[in-house]
N, C-alpha and C positions, 0 to 999 in steps of 0.2 A: 498550454492545454492544448496544442495541437497535437501532443506527444500522446495524451490518453483519450482522444477523441478516434487518433486513428485508430491503436487500438484497442477498443470496442469497434470500431469498422471492419476491420479486419477477423476480429475473432465471430463478427453477425454473417461478413463475408462465406468465411470460412463451413460455418455451424451450416448457413445454407445449400453449401457442398458435401454437405453429410459429415464433416469433421468437427467434434470438440471442443476436441483442445489440438488446436495445431502448435509445430513448435518454427516452424519456418514461416516469414513472414512475404510475402509477396503481392499482395491489393494494393496495397499503402505505401507509408515512408520513402516516399517517391517510384514507389513500383521496384524497390531493390527486393535481392534476395537476404533478409534478414531474420536473425535465428532469436530473435526477439523473446519469443515461447520457451523459450529455454529458461534465456537469463533475467526473465522479468516477471512472478509471480501473475498468471491472466487465469485461473480458475476463478475466483471471486467478481471478475466479469460478466462472467456465464451470466447472472442476473439484467445486469444491461443490456447485452447483446440481444436474448432474450426478448425483455421488453421491445427494446429496436425493431423486432424481427414482427411485433405483434400490434404495434400502434404504424409500425409503415413510417418511422420520422426518428433523424436520431436525436435530435433536440428533447422532444416528448419523452423519446425512451430513455435517455440518459438519468434527467428527472424523474422517474418516475424509477428508475434501480437507486437512485438518490433516497427516495423516501422511504423504498424498501428496506433499505440498510439505516436508514434514522429510525425505522420501525423496530426492526429488529435490534439495534440499539437499546432502544428504553426496556425491550421485554429480556434481552439480557441483564441489565445493570439494576432491573428489576426483580429478575431473578436471584440475581446475587444478594441487592441488599433484604431478602427474605432470608436468604441463608445465612443472613451476620442476623439473624434475628430482630429486622428492623419490623413496624406495625407497617400496614397496607399505605398510608399515608404518606408516609416518609422514603419507601418504598416506592413509591408512584414521584412522588417530588422530585428525589435524587437522580430518578431516571430523564426524568425533562428536564432538569437544569445540565443535565453532563450533552445532553441531546443536541439544545439550543446554545450548549456554552460555545463562546466565541471563536477559541482555535477551532475546535472542528466546523465551525463555519468557514471560518479563514480558510482551512485545508480543501471544502468544499468549493468556495466563489472564491475567494480571494487568490489562492494558487494554483486552485484546482489538482491541487496532491492527492491523486483520486485513490493510491494506493494507502498512503499511510490515513486517509477519511474512511475507509473500509476498515485497515487496520485496528484504529480506535473503536471498533463493534467490538470485537477479541477479547482486547487486552482485559477488562473486567474479569473475564470467565477465567483467565488464562490466574491470574492474579490471588483471584480469589479461593482457586484448583491447590496452588501451593500452599496458602493459607490453610486449606480444610485438613490437609495431608502431613501438615506439621502442628500442629494446634487445636485442632474445629474436628468437622466430621470428618472422618479418615473416609468414609463411605461415598463424597464428595468426589475424590479423586481424579475423580474422569473432565473435571471441568479443567483441569491444569491441560492433557496432551489435548482436549477440544478446541481451547482457548490459545493455546500457541504456535499449533501448529495453520489455524484459522490466521491466527495473524499474520505466521509467514508467509503463507498462501494468497497473503493480498499484499503484502509490504515486508521486504526484506529487513531494511532498518527501524521501522518499527518492530519488527521481532527483536531484531538487536537491546532496543533500550529497557522491551518489557523484559529480554531475562536480563538486563543489568539492575531493572527494580527488582526480577524475583531474587537474585542474587541478596538481595537486600532487604527482603523477606526471608529467606534463608537465614541469616548470620542473628535475623534478631528473636527468628525462633527456632533454631537448631537444637533444643533441650528438645524438641517434640521425638526428633530420632531417636530417641533414647529405645522408643517401643519399635518393636521390630516389626509389628505389621506397618508403621506408617514409612519406617524404612521401604518395605517391600512396596505399600504402595508408592512411593517415588519412583522407585526402580521402573515398574512398570511402565506409569506416567511417562517419562524419558522414554520409554522403547517405542512404548504407543506416538507419543510426537512425532517421532523417525517415521513411522509405518506413515502416519497422515501423513506426513512431509514427503514421502519419496515418488510423491508424483513431478516434485518441485524439485530435490531436494540431490537426486541419483544424477538426473540425466543433467544439470547446474554440474555437477563435481567432474562429471565422463568427461565436459566439453573445457573445464578450466584444466584439467589434468592433461588436455591434449594442445593445447598452444596458451599464446601468454598473452593476456588481456590488461588492458590500462582499470586503474579504481576510477570509477565513471564520476564524472565532473569533479573532481579534486577541488577542494576550499581551502582557501587559508581563514580556520575558524575564528581569531580570534576578529577576524574582520567581520564577522554576520550574528554578532553579538551585541546585541541591543543594550544600552545604557539601561543601567538602571531606572534613573530617571524615567528615562523613556517610557518602558514598560511600566512601569507605574501607573501613569499619566497618560498610555495610551489604555492601560487598562480600566482605567479611570472613567475613561472616556469612550471605552466597548469600540474602539476602530475596526473596521472593517474592512476598508479600501485602501489600497495603496497608492490611490492617490494623493491619500491624506496625510503621506509619510513621506519626505523627503528621500530615502533607500527603501526598495519595497520591503526588504525583511525584515524594517522597523516595525513596519502594522503587527507582527505577531503580538501577541497578549493573550492573557485570560480570560478577561471582559470583568464588568463591571458585577455580575454576581457574585462569582469565583474570590473577588479582590475585597469584597464585602462580607462574604463566610466565612476567608481567613483572618482577617483582624476581629471577627464575632470570634472566630474558635482560637483566637489568642487571648481576648479578656476571657474568656470561660472556660479555659486550660484545663481549672484543676478541677472544674465539673463534670470533665471528659474522661469517657473509659477510656482503656486501654488503644482500643484499636482505633477511634477519634484521634486519639492525640499523637498516633501512629501518624495519620492522614496527616495533621496539624505540621508537625516536623517535619515529615519527608518534604511535603507540600512544599511548607516552607523555604529546605532548602534547594531542593531542586529550582523552587521559582529563584531564589538568588544565583544559584550556579549557572541559568539560562543567561545570563545578563555579561554584561564586560567586567562587573569584579571581579568573577575568577579568573585566575593564569588558563586560558583556553591553550597558549603556545606553550606550555609543558607536551601536551598531550598532541602532536603535531605530530610527533615520531613514532606513536603509538595506533595499535588496531579504532583506538575511539576517534581517529581522524574520520574514521568513513561515514560518522552521521551528516559529516557538513556542515550542520547549520547547527549552532546549542542552543535556539530557539524549538530544534524539537522538543526540547525535552518536557516544554510545554503542553504535549498530548499527556504525559506522565502525572503533571500537578492538576492538567483537568478533571484527570479519573482520582484522584486520589482527593481533590478539595470539594467536588460536588456531594459527598455525603455528607460534610459539613453543612453546605449551601443546604441541605435535605433536611438534615438536623434541626437549624436554626430556623426554617419556615417553620417546619414541624412545630416547632415549641410556641412559636408568635402566635398558630393557630390554636397551641391547644390552651393557650395563656386564656383563651375566650372559651369563658363554659355556655354562652346561650347558641341554639339552636341556629337559628338566622345570622346572627351575626357571626357566628364560626364560618358558615357559608357565603358569607359576604368577605370575609376577612382570604379567605378560601381562594376564590377567584382575585383577590386580589394579590395574590403569593404567586399567581400561575401570570398575572399582569407583568410583576414586578420581575420574575424570567423571560416573559416573553416579548413585551416592550422595547428593550434594551435592542433585543436583536432584531425583532422590525424595524426599529429606527435606523439601524446600523444596516441593514439589507434595501432599504430603500435610500439612504445616502449613497451604496457600494452601484444600486440600479443607474442614478440620477449620474451618477461622474462615470460610471464606464459606458453611459449612449454621447458621451460628447468623446471619445478616444476614436482613434483611427484604428486599432490593436484590435478591439472589440468581439466581441462573439455574433456581432449581427451584419459583421463584415465576414463572413461564407467562406471566399475566396482562401481567406487565411489560412481558413482549419481545411483546404482540401491540400490531395496529396501536388496535385498540378500547380500548385501556389510556387511562385518564384521570393517571393517574401518570407522567411523561412532559415531557421540554424541548421537544414541539414536535417532535422529529427534529430536530433543527439545520435546520430548512426555511429557515430566514433564512438559510444558508449559499450557496445561490445560489440564492435569487431575486434577479430585479432590485429595484433601491434603490424604495424605495415608500415613505409613513408608514406610522405602527406599524395605522389604522385599517385599511388595506386590507389589510393583510399577515396582518391577526387574520379578516380574513372570508375572507381563504382557507385558513388552517387549522380555521375554524368552518363552514364551507361557506353561505356566506352572499352571496344575489346580493343585488343591486338592481334591480329590477322596478318601473317606472313610476314612480320614487323612493322605493320602498317597500323596506326590508328583508325580505330574506325567506330564511330556510334550507331549504336543500335535503338533502331527505333518501333522495331516489329515484335512486341513482350507483349506476351499474354499473362496473366495470374492465375498458379492452380495452387489447391490443397499443399500446403508443405512443398510447395516447388513454384519453378518458374520453366516456360518455353519461349526461346528465343527463334524467330521464321525468318530473322535477315539474311538474303542472296550471300551477302558479304561474306558469311562466315561456312557457305557450305561447299561442298569439295574442294576444302584447303589443306595445307599440309600442317600448320601450326595453329594455334587459336588460344589465347591467353582471357579467357574471359572475366566482366568485370563481378565475379563472388566470391567474396573473402572465402577461405578454407576453413569448413567448419567439421568437424568429427562426421561423420555417416553420412554426406553429400556423395549423392551418384549422380552421373553423368549420361543421359541415352539420349540413341537416335533411333526413334520406334521402339524395339522392343530387345535392341543389341544396346551394352554396358559398354560405357566407352572408359577406360582406364585413362588415372590421368596426374600427370608430377605434378609435385608442390614445391615451387621457383621459390627463390629469396623476395618475391614481391608478394608470399603467402595467398595467390592467386588462384584457380583453375584453371592449368593449362590440359589440352587436347591436342593429339595429332590424327591426321589423318580422318577429316570429317566427310563424311558421304553426302547425298542431295536432300536432305532430310533436316526439318527443326532438332533442334540441341534443347535437351529439356534437362536440367537441373532440380534432384529431387530430395529431400531427406527423407530416406527408410530410419521411420525407428529401430536403433539395435534392441538386443535381449534387454537392457538396462533398461530401457526406455518402457518398451511393456510390461517388462515385470514391477517396473515401478508404478506403473497406473494401477495394475491387478491390486497392487501390496495396498494400495492408498483408498481404492474401494474397497476394498475388502476391510480395513480396519475402519472406514467412516459408516459401513452398516454394523460392524459390531458394536462401537463403541453407541450408532444409535437404539440397538435392539437392546444393550443395554442402560441404556439412559431411561426409554421405555420404559422397561421393568421398575429400575429404581422409581421413578415416576408415580406408576402404582402401586408400586407397596406401601410408599407410603402414605397412600391416601389412604 
C-alpha cells in the first residue's frame, strides 16, 4: 500500500508544479531520485491525483479514483456484452458481477494492487477487440489497441497475462484470418497498440538498454500457488481479508458468485452457445492452473516467471466467468413472467451479487481496525516513516553492490573520500537539489543518485560532466559554492513517444466517436 500511495502523492505534487507526466520521482519514496515514472506505468493514476487535488485529501481522493475506475469498468463490460449481442439486462448484470467480483475487490483492498486493479478495467476491451477482428464485427477492431494499450499503461504484468489470453483466442479463432480485411485490421491494431503505448514503451526500453536491472521482486511461483481445496473453499466463503488465512496469498479467490456461475455453466454446458462454452472451458482451465495442482516449477526458467504469483490468473478467470454469471441470473429473472414478481427477483439477483461483497468488506474493515500496520496509522504511509521496506527501491535501481544501494536510501555522499550524510535536500519536478555545505567547493563527490540515462547535473545554469564509476552512482569533480541539482532531461525518444501516444489517443477517440454516431 505505501508504494502506490506514494506514487499517487508523487504524481499529485508534480501536477501542482505543472508536470503531468514526471519521470524522476523525488518528493516521496524516502526522498530519493527514483526513476519510477519510466519503469512503472503511471498514466492511469492521473484520475487519482486530480481527485486528491480537487478534494485536498489523499484518502478521499483515492476512493474517488477507485470509484471512477469501478464505474468505467461497468461501462466497458456493458458495452462489450452489448457488442456480443446480449440483452440490456444480461449486459447490465454481467457488468455488476464483474465490478463487484471478489478478486477485483482483493486487488483493491486486501492487496492494494492498484495497477492490477486498474488493468482489469481494460482487459475486456482487448479480448473483445481480437474476437471482433477474427470472427465478429471486424469494424470493432479499435477495441483491441485501446484495451491492450491502456492495460499496459496501467500494469505491465496484467498486459502480459492479457496477451497470453489473446494468444488463446487467436489460436481458437485463427480461421478468421483467411479474410484479408481481418488480417489488415489485426496488423493495424498491433501498430496502433504500440503507438498508443509509446509513452511508456520507448522510455522503458531506452533505460533497459542503457543499464542492467534485476527482475522486480522475483518469486518461486510454486510457493505462491494456493492449494485447489483452499482456492475452492475460500471462493465459496468469499474471503477478502488476509487476516482470515494463514498466508496472505491464499486469500486470492474468485468469490461465491463466480464459483456458483461456473458450476451452473458446467451443468448447462450443452445449452450454451460457442462463446459461452469458451468462457466456461477456459475459465475452468485457468482456475485450475492458478492452483498448486499445476506444475509451476517447470516455468521458473521461462519468461512466464515474471508474473510472480500464479493466482494472478484469477483476474482472467473473473473476466471469463462474469458473462456466465450474467447469463445465469438473466435466465432466473426471465423464468418469471409476471412483471411485479420479475422486479422482485431482479432486486434479489442484485442482492445476490452485492451482499457477499458487502459482507466480506465489513469483515475486512473490522479485522483491519485491530492491526498495527493499517491505514489508520498514517505514519506507516509517510515518506518519513522508518517502518518500511525501503519502498522497493531496489526494484528499478540499476544493479550495484549493497553498500552503494544503502548510500542511496540513506542519502550518503562520498566527499573527497569521506562519507557524508546529506540533510538539506529539496525535491523538484523531475529532479532533486542538494544544498548541503559539505558538498560545495570539493574536488570529488559521489552523489547518492543511481546512474540513469538522461540525468544531468547542474550548479546554477552550468552543467557538470560526471563519471560513471563501478558503483553506478553519479560522480562529479570540482564543485563550486552553489547547490547541486540533478535533473532528468527528457530525451528525443521521450518527447516523441509522448506526442505519438497523444496523437494516437486523439485519432482513436475521433474514430470511435464517428463509429458510434454512424451506428446510431
